C-alpha positions in Angstrom: -92.4 -140.6 -148.5 -89.8 -142.1 -146.2 -86.4 -140.8 -147.3 -84.2 -143.0 -145.3 -84.8 -145.8 -142.9 -82.1 -147.0 -140.5 -82.1 -150.3 -138.7 -81.6 -150.3 -135.0 -78.3 -151.9 -135.4 -77.3 -149.0 -136.7 -67.4 -143.2 -131.3 -59.3 -140.6 -126.9 -60.0 -143.3 -124.7 -61.2 -146.5 -126.1 -62.9 -147.7 -122.9 -66.6 -147.0 -122.1 -66.0 -143.3 -121.8 -64.6 -141.0 -124.4 -61.8 -138.5 -123.6 -63.3 -135.1 -123.3 -62.2 -133.0 -126.3 -62.7 -129.3 -126.2 -66.4 -128.8 -126.9 -67.7 -126.0 -128.9 -69.7 -123.3 -127.2 -73.3 -123.9 -128.2 -74.8 -121.5 -125.6 -75.9 -119.2 -128.5 -77.4 -122.0 -130.6 -81.2 -122.0 -130.5 -83.5 -124.8 -131.8 -87.2 -125.1 -131.3 -88.3 -127.0 -128.3 -88.9 -130.6 -129.0 -92.3 -132.0 -128.0 -92.5 -135.7 -129.1 -95.7 -136.6 -130.8 -97.1 -139.8 -129.5 -98.5 -141.4 -132.6 -98.1 -144.8 -131.0 -100.6 -143.9 -128.3 -103.0 -142.3 -130.8 -103.0 -145.3 -133.1 -103.8 -147.8 -130.3 -106.5 -145.5 -128.9 -108.4 -146.2 -132.1 -111.4 -148.6 -132.0 -110.2 -151.7 -133.9 -113.9 -152.4 -134.9 -113.9 -149.1 -136.7 -110.4 -148.9 -138.0 -111.3 -147.1 -141.2 -112.8 -144.2 -139.2 -109.8 -144.3 -136.8 -107.2 -144.1 -139.7 -108.9 -141.1 -141.3 -109.1 -139.3 -137.9 -105.4 -140.0 -137.5 -104.7 -138.6 -140.9 -106.5 -135.4 -139.9 -104.5 -135.1 -136.7 -101.1 -136.3 -138.1 -101.2 -135.6 -141.8 -97.4 -135.4 -141.8 -97.0 -139.1 -140.7 -100.1 -141.3 -141.0 -99.6 -142.0 -144.7 -95.9 -143.0 -144.1 -96.9 -145.2 -141.3 -99.6 -147.1 -143.3 -97.8 -147.3 -146.6 -94.1 -147.6 -145.7 -94.0 -149.0 -142.1 -96.9 -151.3 -142.3 -96.2 -152.0 -146.0 -99.8 -151.5 -147.1 -101.2 -149.4 -149.9 -101.6 -145.6 -149.4 -104.6 -144.6 -147.4 -107.7 -143.6 -149.4 -111.5 -144.0 -149.3 -111.1 -147.4 -151.0 -108.0 -148.6 -149.2 -109.2 -152.1 -148.2 -105.7 -153.4 -148.1 -104.6 -150.5 -145.8 -107.6 -151.0 -143.6 -107.0 -154.7 -143.2 -103.3 -154.3 -142.7 -103.9 -151.7 -139.9 -106.5 -153.9 -138.2 -104.3 -157.0 -138.3 -101.3 -155.0 -137.0 -103.5 -153.5 -134.2 -104.7 -156.8 -132.9 -101.3 -158.5 -133.2 -99.4 -155.7 -131.5 -101.8 -154.5 -128.9 -100.1 -156.7 -126.3 -96.7 -155.3 -127.3 -98.0 -151.7 -126.8 -99.3 -152.7 -123.4 -95.8 -154.0 -122.5 -94.0 -150.9 -123.7 -96.4 -148.4 -122.2 -94.9 -148.3 -118.7 -91.3 -148.0 -120.1 -92.2 -145.1 -122.3 -94.9 -143.4 -120.4 -92.8 -140.2 -120.0 -90.3 -139.1 -122.7 -89.1 -135.8 -121.2 -85.6 -137.4 -120.9 -85.5 -138.2 -124.6 -86.8 -134.7 -125.6 -83.9 -133.2 -123.6 -81.3 -135.5 -125.2 -82.5 -134.8 -128.7 -82.7 -131.0 -127.9 -79.1 -131.0 -127.0 -78.1 -133.2 -130.0 -80.1 -130.9 -132.4 -78.1 -127.9 -131.0 -74.9 -129.6 -131.9 -76.3 -130.5 -135.4 -77.2 -126.8 -135.9 -73.8 -125.6 -134.6 -71.9 -127.8 -137.1 -74.4 -127.6 -140.0 -76.3 -124.3 -139.7 -77.9 -124.7 -143.1 -79.4 -128.1 -142.4 -83.2 -128.1 -141.9 -83.9 -130.1 -138.8 -87.0 -132.4 -138.8 -90.0 -130.3 -138.0 -91.6 -133.1 -135.9 -90.3 -136.0 -133.8 -92.8 -138.8 -133.7 -92.9 -142.1 -131.8 -94.7 -145.1 -133.2 -94.9 -148.9 -132.7 -94.3 -150.9 -135.8 -93.5 -154.4 -136.8 -90.5 -156.0 -135.2 -88.8 -156.2 -138.6 -89.5 -152.5 -139.2 -87.2 -149.5 -138.6 -86.0 -148.3 -135.3 -85.5 -144.8 -136.7 -87.1 -143.5 -139.9 -86.4 -140.1 -141.6 -89.5 -139.0 -143.5 -90.3 -135.9 -145.3 -91.6 -134.1 -142.2 -90.5 -136.2 -139.3 -87.9 -138.0 -137.3 -89.8 -141.1 -136.4 -88.8 -143.5 -133.6 -90.0 -147.1 -133.6 -90.3 -148.0 -129.9 -90.7 -151.7 -130.7 -86.9 -151.6 -131.5 -86.1 -150.4 -127.9 -88.1 -152.7 -125.7 -85.0 -153.8 -123.7 -82.5 -156.6 -124.4 -84.5 -159.0 -122.3 -87.9 -158.3 -123.9 -89.8 -161.5 -124.4 -90.0 -161.4 -128.2 -86.2 -160.9 -128.6 -85.7 -164.1 -126.6 -88.0 -166.3 -128.6 -86.8 -168.5 -131.5 -88.3 -166.2 -134.1 -86.9 -163.1 -132.3 -83.4 -164.6 -132.1 -83.6 -165.5 -135.8 -84.3 -161.9 -136.6 -82.0 -160.3 -134.0 -79.3 -162.5 -132.3 -78.2 -161.4 -128.9 -75.2 -159.5 -130.2 -77.7 -157.2 -132.0 -80.7 -157.3 -129.5 -78.4 -156.3 -126.6 -78.5 -152.8 -128.1 -82.3 -152.6 -128.1 -82.2 -150.4 -125.1 -83.6 -146.8 -124.6 -80.1 -145.4 -124.2 -79.4 -146.1 -127.9 -82.4 -144.1 -129.2 -80.7 -140.7 -129.3 -77.5 -141.9 -131.0 -79.5 -143.7 -133.6 -81.6 -140.6 -134.3 -78.5 -138.4 -134.7 -76.9 -141.0 -136.9 -80.0 -140.9 -139.1 -79.6 -137.2 -139.3 -75.9 -137.5 -140.2 -76.8 -139.9 -143.0 -79.5 -137.5 -144.2 -76.9 -134.7 -144.4 -74.2 -137.0 -145.9 -75.8 -140.0 -147.6 -73.6 -143.1 -147.5 -72.3 -143.7 -151.0 -69.6 -146.2 -150.1 -71.3 -149.4 -151.1 -69.3 -151.1 -153.8 -66.1 -149.2 -153.0 -62.9 -151.0 -151.9 -62.8 -152.4 -148.4 -60.6 -149.7 -146.9 -62.8 -147.0 -148.2 -65.9 -148.6 -146.8 -64.2 -149.0 -143.5 -63.3 -145.4 -143.4 -66.8 -144.3 -144.5 -68.4 -146.3 -141.6 -65.8 -145.0 -139.1 -66.4 -141.5 -140.2 -70.1 -141.7 -139.2 -68.9 -142.9 -135.8 -66.6 -140.0 -135.5 -69.4 -137.6 -136.4 -71.8 -139.2 -133.9 -69.1 -138.5 -131.3 -69.2 -134.8 -132.3 -73.0 -134.7 -132.1 -73.0 -136.5 -128.7 -69.7 -135.5 -127.1 -70.8 -136.7 -123.6 -71.8 -140.1 -124.7 -69.5 -143.1 -123.9 -67.9 -144.8 -126.9 -69.9 -147.9 -126.1 -73.0 -146.0 -127.1 -71.7 -144.3 -130.3 -69.9 -147.4 -131.6 -72.3 -150.0 -130.3 -69.4 -152.1 -128.9 -69.3 -153.3 -125.4 -66.6 -151.9 -123.0 -64.9 -155.3 -123.1 -64.8 -155.2 -126.9 -63.5 -151.7 -126.9 -60.8 -152.6 -124.4 -59.8 -155.6 -126.5 -59.6 -153.4 -129.7 -57.5 -150.8 -127.9 -55.0 -153.4 -126.5 -54.9 -155.2 -129.9 -54.8 -152.3 -132.3 -51.4 -153.0 -133.8 -52.2 -156.7 -134.2 -55.6 -155.9 -135.8 -54.0 -153.7 -138.4 -51.3 -156.2 -139.1 -54.0 -158.8 -139.7 -55.6 -156.5 -142.3 -52.3 -156.0 -144.0 -51.3 -159.6 -144.1 -54.6 -161.6 -144.3 -56.7 -159.5 -146.7 -56.6 -157.1 -149.6 -57.5 -153.6 -148.4 -58.6 -152.7 -151.9 -60.8 -155.8 -152.5 -64.4 -155.1 -153.7 -65.5 -158.7 -152.9 -68.8 -158.1 -151.1 -68.4 -161.3 -149.0 -65.0 -160.2 -147.7 -66.3 -156.7 -147.0 -69.3 -158.0 -145.1 -67.0 -160.0 -142.9 -65.3 -156.9 -141.7 -68.0 -154.3 -141.6 -71.1 -156.5 -141.0 -72.8 -157.4 -137.8 -71.6 -160.6 -136.1 -70.7 -162.1 -132.8 -67.0 -161.9 -133.8 -64.9 -161.2 -136.9 -64.1 -164.4 -138.9 -60.4 -165.2 -138.8 -59.8 -163.1 -135.6 -59.8 -164.2 -131.9 -63.1 -164.9 -130.2 -62.7 -161.7 -128.2 -63.0 -159.7 -131.4 -66.2 -157.9 -132.2 -68.1 -158.0 -135.5 -67.8 -154.9 -137.6 -64.1 -154.6 -136.7 -63.5 -152.7 -140.0 -65.6 -149.8 -138.9 -63.5 -149.6 -135.7 -60.3 -149.5 -137.7 -61.8 -146.9 -140.0 -62.8 -144.8 -137.0 -59.2 -144.9 -135.7 -57.9 -143.9 -139.2 -60.3 -141.0 -139.2 -59.1 -139.9 -135.7 -55.5 -140.1 -136.9 -56.3 -138.0 -140.0 -58.1 -135.4 -137.8 -55.0 -135.2 -135.5 -52.9 -134.5 -138.6 -55.3 -131.8 -139.9 -55.8 -129.4 -137.0 -58.9 -127.2 -137.3 -60.7 -129.4 -139.8 -64.5 -129.1 -139.3 -67.0 -131.9 -139.5 -68.4 -130.4 -142.6 -65.0 -130.5 -144.2 -64.0 -134.0 -142.9 -67.2 -135.6 -144.2 -66.5 -134.4 -147.7 -62.9 -135.6 -147.9 -62.6 -138.7 -150.1 -62.0 -141.9 -148.0 -58.9 -142.7 -150.0 -57.4 -139.3 -149.2 -58.2 -139.8 -145.5 -56.4 -143.2 -145.6 -53.4 -142.0 -147.5 -52.9 -138.8 -145.5 -53.6 -140.2 -142.0 -50.2 -142.1 -141.9 -52.0 -144.6 -139.8 -49.5 -147.1 -138.3 -50.4 -148.2 -134.8 -47.7 -149.6 -132.5 
């Protein structure tokens, strides 16, 4: 069963590059070599005229993922000898997305770069969380466009390549594609976001997000805390990757930090639990309603990230394990956050 699915739109310089904090020595941290399993290739190598035979052969080769792919990603019934619904769903998906596979194949013919990035990220995960069981397999698949960009299953970290076809991929520019993913989201459908989305999925597997329904300030800090952790797991990545903001947006936030905070203090209730208000501040959008046009959507997560950074600066030596377990309200109260 899929344990957690993350959308693709899934962190002290606030420009495109982070300031280089002292990195831990991970030279002694060993993780198994990553060899990405190309389920996407294997699936489209099947004969669509004999999809039943093809699915059962896939299940023999990839017993750790085929059922999840059919039942949870394609949304069909579990695969069995009488799975007519599963067979038809797989056949329909095959014929509908074969052209998509052909378009993606040149971009993802070689994945050595991704294996190296994930290998490094896994070493940081193991350094900070030595008891965490890393996914035994990393799998690539092609799924529906409204499916996950990253999925954590029982046995795999699965990457949906349809979610990383490039910001100018034809489907994203169509009316239907723009309805599903406006440009402020689809601009992040690039290969360079795969690793951070994978590591963010692992972070949420270690620390499931339980902030929904909490007051606004607590949800802001909860989201910002995941950005902070992503920065620890990818210390060389620019902030534009770990936050998902553009450099221009990061520069605006840095220059406007005091004004942004004053806006929160004067224009809203930090302790509101109104879901519509909360969505305005931590949801995706071309901008934040009520703020200047230069503001990004999800400004609340950025403020939460800054509060977390301030808290960490006030608690020297705190580890990611410890930080992720501190209540959000405590982080806010003890951070003494007051930008100038």
